[in-house]
Structures are given as C-alpha cells and as structure tokens.
C-alpha positions as CSV (number, residue, x, y, z in Angstrom):
1,X,-44.2,-11.7,-50.2
2,X,-41.3,-13.5,-51.7
3,X,-39.9,-16.5,-49.7
4,X,-36.7,-18.6,-49.6
5,X,-36.8,-21.8,-47.7
6,X,-33.4,-23.2,-46.8
7,X,-33.5,-27.0,-46.2
8,X,-35.1,-29.6,-48.3
9,X,-36.0,-32.1,-45.6
10,X,-39.4,-32.9,-44.1
11,X,-40.0,-29.4,-42.6
12,X,-38.5,-27.5,-45.5
13,X,-40.6,-29.3,-48.1
14,X,-43.8,-28.9,-45.9
15,X,-43.2,-25.2,-45.5
16,X,-42.3,-24.5,-49.1
17,X,-45.3,-26.6,-50.2
18,X,-47.7,-24.8,-47.9
19,X,-46.4,-21.4,-49.2
20,X,-46.7,-22.4,-52.8
21,X,-50.2,-23.9,-52.2
22,X,-51.1,-20.5,-50.7
23,X,-49.9,-18.9,-54.0
24,X,-46.9,-17.2,-52.4
25,X,-43.7,-16.8,-54.4
26,X,-41.2,-19.3,-52.9
27,X,-37.9,-21.0,-53.8
28,X,-36.5,-24.0,-52.0
29,X,-32.8,-24.7,-51.4
30,X,-31.4,-28.2,-50.9
31,X,-27.9,-29.6,-51.2
32,X,-29.4,-32.8,-52.8
33,X,-29.1,-32.2,-56.5
34,X,-31.3,-35.3,-57.3
35,X,-34.1,-34.0,-55.1
36,X,-33.9,-30.5,-56.5
37,X,-34.1,-31.9,-60.1
38,X,-37.0,-34.3,-59.3
39,X,-39.2,-31.7,-57.5
40,X,-38.4,-29.0,-60.1
41,X,-39.4,-31.3,-62.9
42,X,-42.4,-33.2,-61.4
43,X,-43.6,-30.8,-58.7
44,X,-44.5,-31.6,-55.1
45,X,-47.7,-33.3,-53.8
46,X,-49.0,-32.3,-50.4
47,X,-51.0,-34.8,-48.4
48,X,-52.7,-34.8,-45.1
49,X,-53.9,-31.5,-43.5
50,X,-53.0,-29.6,-46.6
51,X,-53.5,-31.3,-50.0
52,X,-52.7,-30.4,-53.6
53,X,-50.1,-30.6,-56.3
54,X,-47.9,-27.6,-56.8
55,X,-45.0,-26.5,-58.9
56,X,-41.9,-25.5,-57.0
57,X,-38.6,-24.0,-57.9
58,X,-35.8,-25.9,-56.2
59,X,-32.1,-25.1,-56.4
60,X,-28.8,-26.2,-55.1
61,X,-27.5,-22.6,-55.4
62,X,-28.0,-20.5,-52.2
63,X,-27.6,-17.3,-54.1
64,X,-30.3,-18.2,-56.6
65,X,-32.8,-18.9,-53.8
66,X,-32.2,-15.9,-51.5
67,X,-31.3,-13.0,-53.8
68,X,-34.9,-11.8,-54.3
69,X,-36.4,-13.1,-51.0
70,X,-38.0,-10.8,-48.5
71,X,-38.3,-13.7,-46.0
72,X,-35.6,-16.4,-45.6
73,X,-36.8,-19.4,-43.6
74,X,-34.1,-21.7,-42.3
75,X,-35.5,-25.1,-41.6
76,X,-32.3,-27.2,-41.4
77,X,-31.3,-29.2,-38.4
78,X,-29.7,-27.1,-35.7
79,X,-26.2,-28.3,-36.5
80,X,-26.7,-26.8,-40.0
81,X,-27.4,-23.3,-38.7
82,X,-23.8,-22.1,-38.4
83,X,-22.8,-23.2,-41.9
84,X,-25.9,-21.8,-43.4
85,X,-25.5,-18.4,-41.7
86,X,-21.9,-18.2,-42.9
87,X,-23.0,-19.0,-46.4
88,X,-25.8,-16.4,-46.2
89,X,-23.6,-13.6,-44.8
90,X,-22.1,-12.3,-48.1
91,X,-25.5,-12.8,-49.9
92,X,-27.8,-10.9,-47.6
93,X,-29.3,-7.6,-48.9
94,X,-30.9,-4.7,-47.0
95,X,-34.2,-5.3,-45.2
96,X,-34.4,-9.0,-45.5
97,X,-35.8,-11.2,-42.6
98,X,-34.4,-14.5,-41.5
99,X,-36.6,-16.9,-39.5
100,X,-35.3,-20.1,-37.9
101,X,-38.0,-22.8,-37.7
102,X,-37.4,-24.0,-35.1
103,X,-34.9,-21.7,-33.3
104,X,-32.5,-23.9,-31.3
105,X,-30.7,-20.6,-30.4
106,X,-30.3,-19.8,-34.1
107,X,-30.9,-16.1,-33.4
108,X,-28.0,-16.0,-31.0
109,X,-25.7,-17.8,-33.5
110,X,-26.8,-15.3,-36.1
111,X,-25.7,-12.4,-33.8
112,X,-22.3,-14.1,-33.3
113,X,-21.7,-14.6,-37.0
114,X,-23.4,-11.7,-38.7
115,X,-22.4,-9.1,-36.1
116,X,-22.8,-5.5,-37.3
117,X,-24.2,-6.6,-40.6
118,X,-27.6,-7.1,-38.9
119,X,-27.9,-3.4,-38.2
120,X,-26.0,-2.1,-41.2
121,X,-28.3,-4.0,-43.6
122,X,-31.4,-3.7,-41.3
123,X,-31.7,-7.5,-41.2
124,X,-34.5,-8.8,-38.9
125,X,-33.6,-12.1,-37.2
126,X,-36.4,-14.3,-35.8
127,X,-36.9,-17.8,-34.5
128,X,-39.7,-20.0,-33.4
129,X,-40.1,-22.3,-30.4
130,X,-41.1,-25.3,-32.5
131,X,-41.9,-26.3,-36.1
132,X,-45.6,-25.7,-36.8
133,X,-46.0,-28.8,-39.1
134,X,-45.5,-32.4,-38.1
135,X,-44.5,-33.7,-41.6
136,X,-42.8,-36.5,-43.5
137,X,-41.4,-36.3,-47.0
138,X,-40.8,-39.3,-49.2
139,X,-38.4,-39.7,-52.1
140,X,-41.2,-39.9,-54.6
141,X,-42.2,-36.2,-54.6
142,X,-44.7,-36.1,-51.8
143,X,-44.8,-34.6,-48.3
144,X,-47.4,-35.5,-45.8
145,X,-48.4,-32.9,-43.1
146,X,-49.9,-35.1,-40.4
147,X,-50.5,-32.5,-37.7
148,X,-50.4,-28.8,-37.1
149,X,-49.3,-27.1,-33.9
150,X,-51.0,-23.9,-32.8
151,X,-49.6,-21.3,-30.4
152,X,-46.0,-21.7,-31.6
153,X,-44.0,-18.8,-30.3
154,X,-42.0,-16.6,-32.6
155,X,-39.8,-13.6,-31.6
156,X,-37.1,-11.4,-33.0
157,X,-33.5,-10.6,-32.0
158,X,-33.2,-7.2,-30.3
159,X,-30.8,-4.6,-31.7
160,X,-29.6,-1.2,-30.5
161,X,-32.7,0.3,-32.0
162,X,-35.0,-2.0,-30.0
163,X,-36.9,-5.2,-31.0
164,X,-38.0,-5.2,-34.6
165,X,-41.4,-6.5,-35.7
166,X,-42.0,-9.2,-38.1
167,X,-43.8,-8.3,-41.4
168,X,-47.6,-8.4,-40.8
169,X,-48.1,-10.4,-44.0
170,X,-45.7,-13.1,-42.7
171,X,-47.7,-13.5,-39.5
172,X,-51.0,-13.5,-41.5
173,X,-49.6,-16.4,-43.6
174,X,-48.5,-18.3,-40.5
175,X,-51.5,-18.0,-38.1
176,X,-49.9,-20.9,-36.2
177,X,-47.3,-18.5,-34.8
178,X,-47.8,-16.2,-31.7
179,X,-45.5,-13.3,-31.2
180,X,-43.5,-13.5,-28.0
181,X,-41.3,-11.2,-26.0
182,X,-37.8,-12.2,-27.1
183,X,-35.6,-15.0,-28.4
184,X,-35.1,-16.4,-24.9
185,X,-38.8,-17.1,-24.7
186,X,-38.7,-19.0,-28.0
187,X,-35.5,-21.0,-27.4
188,X,-36.3,-21.8,-23.8
189,X,-39.8,-23.0,-24.7
190,X,-38.5,-25.6,-27.1
191,X,-40.3,-28.8,-25.8
192,X,-38.2,-31.2,-27.8
193,X,-35.0,-31.0,-25.8
194,X,-36.7,-31.7,-22.5
195,X,-38.7,-34.6,-23.7
196,X,-36.6,-36.4,-26.4
197,X,-33.3,-36.7,-24.4
198,X,-34.5,-38.3,-21.2
199,X,-36.6,-40.9,-23.1
200,X,-33.6,-41.6,-25.3
201,X,-31.3,-42.0,-22.4
202,X,-33.7,-44.3,-20.5
203,X,-33.8,-46.5,-23.7
204,X,-30.1,-46.2,-24.6
205,X,-29.4,-50.0,-24.7
206,X,-32.5,-50.6,-26.8
207,X,-31.3,-47.8,-29.2
208,X,-27.8,-49.0,-29.3
209,X,-29.0,-52.5,-30.2
210,X,-31.1,-51.1,-33.0
211,X,-34.3,-52.6,-31.5
212,X,-37.5,-51.3,-33.0
213,X,-39.9,-49.7,-30.6
214,X,-42.5,-46.9,-30.5
215,X,-40.8,-44.0,-28.9
216,X,-43.7,-42.7,-26.7
217,X,-46.1,-45.7,-26.2
218,X,-43.2,-48.1,-25.4
219,X,-40.4,-45.8,-24.4
220,X,-41.8,-44.0,-21.4
221,X,-42.3,-45.1,-17.8
222,X,-43.3,-43.3,-14.6
223,X,-39.6,-42.9,-13.8
224,X,-38.9,-41.4,-17.2
225,X,-41.7,-38.9,-16.8
226,X,-40.5,-37.9,-13.4
227,X,-37.0,-37.2,-14.8
228,X,-38.5,-35.2,-17.7
229,X,-40.4,-33.0,-15.2
230,X,-37.2,-32.4,-13.2
231,X,-35.4,-31.3,-16.4
232,X,-38.4,-29.1,-17.2
233,X,-38.2,-27.5,-13.8
234,X,-34.5,-26.6,-14.4
235,X,-35.4,-25.2,-17.9
236,X,-38.0,-22.9,-16.3
237,X,-35.5,-21.8,-13.6
238,X,-33.1,-20.6,-16.3
239,X,-36.0,-18.9,-18.1
240,X,-36.7,-16.9,-15.0
241,X,-33.3,-15.3,-15.3
242,X,-34.5,-13.5,-18.4
243,X,-37.9,-12.5,-17.0
244,X,-39.7,-14.4,-19.7
245,X,-42.8,-16.4,-19.4
246,X,-42.5,-20.1,-19.8
247,X,-45.0,-22.9,-19.4
248,X,-44.5,-26.5,-18.3
249,X,-44.2,-29.1,-21.0
250,X,-47.6,-30.5,-20.4
251,X,-49.2,-27.1,-20.9
252,X,-47.1,-26.4,-24.0
253,X,-48.3,-29.7,-25.5
254,X,-51.9,-29.0,-24.6
255,X,-51.7,-25.5,-26.2
256,X,-50.0,-26.9,-29.3
257,X,-52.7,-29.5,-30.0
258,X,-55.8,-28.0,-28.3
259,X,-56.0,-30.9,-25.8
260,X,-56.6,-31.1,-22.0
261,X,-54.4,-34.0,-20.8
262,X,-53.8,-34.1,-17.1
263,X,-50.4,-35.7,-17.1
264,X,-47.4,-36.2,-19.4
265,X,-47.7,-40.0,-18.9
266,X,-51.1,-39.8,-20.5
267,X,-50.4,-37.0,-23.1
268,X,-47.2,-38.3,-24.8
269,X,-48.4,-41.7,-26.0
270,X,-51.9,-40.3,-26.8
271,X,-50.7,-37.4,-28.9
272,X,-48.0,-39.5,-30.6
273,X,-49.3,-43.1,-30.8
274,X,-47.0,-43.8,-33.7
275,X,-43.4,-42.8,-34.4
276,X,-40.4,-45.2,-34.3
277,X,-37.7,-44.6,-31.7
278,X,-34.1,-44.0,-32.8
279,X,-32.0,-47.1,-33.8
280,X,-28.7,-45.3,-33.4
281,X,-27.1,-42.8,-31.0
282,X,-26.3,-40.7,-34.1
283,X,-29.9,-39.5,-34.1
284,X,-31.1,-35.9,-33.9
285,X,-32.5,-36.6,-30.4
286,X,-28.8,-36.8,-29.4
287,X,-27.0,-34.8,-32.1
288,X,-29.5,-31.8,-32.1
289,X,-31.4,-31.7,-28.8
290,X,-28.4,-32.1,-26.6
291,X,-25.7,-29.7,-28.1
292,X,-28.2,-27.1,-29.4
293,X,-30.8,-27.4,-26.6
294,X,-29.6,-28.7,-23.3
295,X,-26.0,-27.4,-23.6
296,X,-27.2,-23.8,-24.0
297,X,-29.3,-24.1,-20.9
298,X,-26.4,-25.6,-19.0
299,X,-24.0,-22.9,-20.1
300,X,-26.3,-20.1,-19.1
301,X,-26.8,-21.8,-15.7
302,X,-23.0,-21.8,-15.2
303,X,-22.8,-18.1,-16.0
304,X,-25.5,-17.4,-13.5
305,X,-24.1,-19.7,-10.8
306,X,-27.2,-22.0,-10.8
307,X,-27.0,-25.8,-10.4
308,X,-29.1,-27.9,-12.7
309,X,-28.0,-31.5,-11.9
310,X,-30.6,-33.3,-13.9
311,X,-29.8,-31.4,-17.2
312,X,-26.0,-31.6,-16.6
313,X,-26.3,-35.4,-15.9
314,X,-28.0,-35.9,-19.3
315,X,-25.3,-34.0,-21.1
316,X,-22.5,-35.9,-19.3
317,X,-24.0,-39.4,-19.7
318,X,-24.9,-39.0,-23.4
319,X,-21.4,-37.6,-24.1
320,X,-19.9,-40.7,-22.6
321,X,-22.3,-43.0,-24.3
322,X,-21.8,-41.4,-27.7
323,X,-18.1,-40.7,-27.3
324,X,-18.9,-37.1,-28.4
325,X,-18.2,-34.0,-26.4
326,X,-21.6,-32.3,-26.8
327,X,-20.5,-29.2,-24.9
328,X,-17.9,-28.5,-27.6
329,X,-20.3,-29.5,-30.4
330,X,-23.1,-27.3,-29.3
331,X,-24.1,-23.6,-29.0
332,X,-20.9,-21.7,-28.0
333,X,-21.6,-19.2,-25.3
334,X,-18.1,-19.3,-23.9
335,X,-17.0,-15.8,-24.8
336,X,-20.4,-14.1,-24.1
337,X,-21.0,-12.5,-20.8
338,X,-24.4,-12.9,-19.1
339,X,-25.1,-9.2,-19.6
340,X,-24.2,-9.3,-23.3
341,X,-26.4,-12.4,-23.8
342,X,-29.2,-10.6,-22.0
343,X,-28.9,-7.7,-24.4
344,X,-29.9,-10.0,-27.3
345,X,-33.4,-10.1,-25.9
346,X,-33.5,-6.4,-25.1
347,X,-33.3,-7.2,-21.4
348,X,-30.1,-5.6,-20.3
349,X,-31.8,-3.0,-18.2
350,X,-34.0,-5.5,-16.5
351,X,-31.2,-7.9,-15.3
C-alpha cells in the first residue's frame, strides 16, 4: 500500500520509519523545512525495538505527500487536527483512508469539516485509542522506539451506508491495532487524558516553577491515584451512553504492555520509571489532553444531563491556572445534538 504520514514529530517519524523499514511506500509531511531536507538527504535511523537505516521521502508540501496515498496517517498533536483536515479537504481523492493516531476525537472533527465529501469521495475515516509506539526523535536524524503497545483500539466513522472496514493490508501491517465497534470506543478509551491531567494538576506549582521531576515515580501519590480513578469512573459512565465497551485505566495499561499490575499506584512508576514531568503549563498534558480529551467528555455529559464533578473540576481549575478557556479551545460539540453525535458511531437506533 502507499502511505502518507502527516506530522514529523516523534510519532510521525516512528510510524514513517517503521513503514519504510517494512518496505512500504511512504512519504512524510512536516512543516519543518530543515528537518525535511536533513532526513531526505541523510535518511532516518531507527533505534530500539525496531532498528535499521532507511531512506525516506520528506516534504513540506501536503499535496506532494497525499496525492498518491491510499492511507493517510495523521500523527500531529490534537490541536493540529482541524488545520490539517481543512488543508486536506481540497486534496482528497476517491477511496482514500484517513487514520488519526491517536484519535482525540479526530474522526468527529473530520465529519464536521469534510461533511458530504466523506461519502461523495468514499473516504474512510478512522482513529486509534492511543499511539502504538512510545518513541523519541532527535535532531540528528534518529528516532528511538522504546516501547510498543499492543491491543490499541482502532475504529471507523459510520456513514449512511454503515460502518466501513479498514483495508486488511493496513491491519496486517499494524498488528498492534485491534478493530473496535466505533469511534466512541476509541476516543473514550484514550488513557492519556485520565492520567496526565490529574497528575499535572497535583504538581502544578512544581511545573510552574520549572522544577525537574520524574512524572510518574515522583509525581503520583495515593491521593492523586484516587482522583485519577474518580475521573476514570466518569469517563466510563459517559461511554455507557454509547453502549460501547470500556476498560478501567489499569486494565488498559496491563493490556497495552502485557503486565499484571494490581494497582495504578504500582503500575504507573513501574511501567514508566523515566520521563521528565512538564516544566511549563503550555505542555501537551494541558494543551492537548484537556481541550481535546476531557472537554469532549464534559460536553457530552452536559448534553446527556449527567454530572461529572471530578472531570469538570479539572477543566475549570486548569483553565484558571493557565488563563486559557479550554472549553473554547477544545473539540466543539456545541451545535451537535446528542442524537446526531450518536449517529457518527452508527448507534442512532440504539440510543
């Protein structure tokens, strides 16, 4: 298959490198002209779980990257989804597939922006619940894949014709992914938003003072874990509205990494013994996980008349701390009815 990977950061380079190492045809898009030139000239070295040196075509032209692609993988941060979808809209051709890795409600935003083009051009929209690779790219032309997640959910956006299937060759290439029922199951099983935000809030003064600390080994406490579990309960309550299966965060982590931890307090620092905490409130744990994770959950709860005080408190306090209205910055569900939103997952008859 032919692939386009949109986003030249850690995940984008890891995915593009993995595909190229697997001898797939792939082009990478980045807005960083220096990065595009360096990788195009010198290639990309993969380290860690996957290793090898590969040649990779990297462009700063979106059209150049997507024009011949069967699969378009969007691996930008969540706040980049809307601009990317708008830029893609006039470039899309019949029968292409767009996959958001990870989702962060990217499929819903696609529906809002692309509208009828999805069915007119037979575009398949998909998203995952998480990124399959834990990776880090440097500025010297190397990307290290430190860990791989298994049992990452992937699903497609429903259309009037039903729920489309992903190409079998794509699923064969990404055995880390497990097909799920619908895009609510993927976005509502995103573990990042439930874990990152409470820990960040409970360490806000440390972060604001730019103190160095290990996010999980030093950032959690029994109180933090209890709050995470309360937010997780509210996430699962909202998931129940769409009749989709969800797992608690501990089970999700154990499934990802093939472990059997008995508590989050044990699992988080053991799974992630390294990893520096944020040193600014302008970090993706705030700017991505809140507006494109917790806000969507909160907005759905409002439409359904359900109270989720732990989640809403996180949104409110972080908005005040950061002087940013995350509800305005995030996924916009204001003009979508609960019934219309449900139809995106093919659930309208079940609600």
